[in-house]
N, C-alpha and C positions, 0 to 999 in steps of 0.2 A: 504494500500500500504506500502510495507516495505521500509526501508532506501535505500536498493540496487535498488528497483524499482524506487524510486524517483530520484536516481542518474542516472539511465539508461534513464529516461525520460528527465532529464535536459541535458544530453549529446546528446541525440537524437534531442532535440530542437535546440541545438547549431549547430549540423551538418546539420539539416534541413535548418537553415539560410544560411549556407555556400552553400548548394546545390541550393537554390533559387538564390543566388548571382552569383554562378560560374558554375552551371550545374554539370552533371555527368562525364564529360570528365576528369576533374582534381580532382579526388576523391581518391587519394592514401591514405593509412592509415595514413601516417605521415602528410599529408595535412589536413585530417579530424581531427587528434589529435590537430594540431595547431589551427584549427578553434574552437575546443572545449576546448582549453586552458588546455590540459592534454597530457599525453604521449600515444603513440601508444599501449604500453603494457596495460595501463589502459582501453583503448577501447576494446582490445581483452579480458581482464579480465571480463568486464561487458557484452560484446555482443558475445564473442566466435569467431567471425569472422567479417571481414569488410563487407561481404555481409549481415549479420544479422543486423549490425549497419545501413547500407544504407536502408535496408528494413524497419526498424523501423522509421528512419528519414523520409522516403517517406510516411509512415503511418501517422506520425505527421503532415506532410504537407496536406495530404488528409483530415484528421480530421479538421484541421484549415480551409480549404476551405469549408468544409461542414458547419462548424459553421458560417462562414461568409455568405454563401449562405442562410442558415436558417434565419439569421438576415435580409438579403436583401429581400428574397422572402416571408418570414413569414410562418406561420403555415397553412394558408388556402390553399385549393386546387384550382387549376386554370385549365382552358381549356388547351389543348395541345398547341394551338397557342399562348395563353397569356403566358404560362410558357416558351415556346421557346423564345419569344420576351424579357421577363424579364431576363432570363438566359443569352441571348446573350448580352443584355445591360450591365449586371453586369460583365460578364466574359470578355467583351471587354474593361473594364475600366483599368486604369493604375495600380490600386492596385492588379489586378489579373494577369497581364502580366508575372511576374516571374514564377508564378505557371503554367500558360498555356505553357510557353516556356519549363519548366522542364517536364511537362506532355508529350509534343510531343517528347522531347529527350528520355524520358523513353519508349514511344511507339516504337520509332525507334530501340532502343536496344532490346525491347521485340520481335519485328517481326523477328529479327535475331536469336531468341531463347536463348538469353543470360540470365542466371540466376544470381541474383534473379529478374532481371528486368521483364522477361516474366510473372512469377507467381505473382509478385507484381502488374504489370499493369493489369493483369486479375482480381485480387482481387479488386483493386481500381475501375476498370471498372464495375464490378458486383455491387459493393457498390453504385456507382453513378446511375446505372440503377435502383436499388431498391429505391434509394432516389427519382429519377424522378417519378417512379411508385407511390410512396407515396404522391406526390404533384399533381397527376392527379385524376380527378373523376373516380370512379370505371368503368364507361362505356368507358373511354378513356385509361385505363391502357395498353391495347394492343398496343397503339401507343408509348410507352416509348422507345423502341429500335429505332424506326424511328426518334423520337425527339432527342435522344442522338446522333445518327449518323449525323443528319442534323446540330446539334449544333457543333459537332466536325469538320465536314466539313467546316462550315462557319468560325470557329475559325482558322482552318488551313489556309484557304484562306487569312484571315487577317494577319496571322503570316508571310506569304510569300509575302505580299504586294499586294494581289489581292482584296483589300477592295472595 
């Protein structure tokens, strides 16, 4: 990894923290620059656009959640029902709430067709689907989409107070 790549990753991590704390609504380039303790010009220098920065920051968040879930779920495969229950328990915990809130905000922007949110949400969703498939026994992998949809639905119900 080059020095510039390391700097980009550092800046994306700082912006990711801001997005987890404040969401996507207040993510003007100057606000993001302040969160990253740099200037808006430096962000543009490293990322080319605000959209590219936000896309990379969202990727950092998704990667972080994957790592946390790997630690919580472990490497062994589980039945679809057992995996659902474990993921629901973990994702419902307070540590995951900022990520879950941001995910649903991202999905809301994605369904309106806004870029880079639509393509980023699709990429993250496909990554999660592949992750879920990898945690299921081969005979149950066809259930991955249904498990993902069920989990998303339940988390959304929790997010709007229908727990």
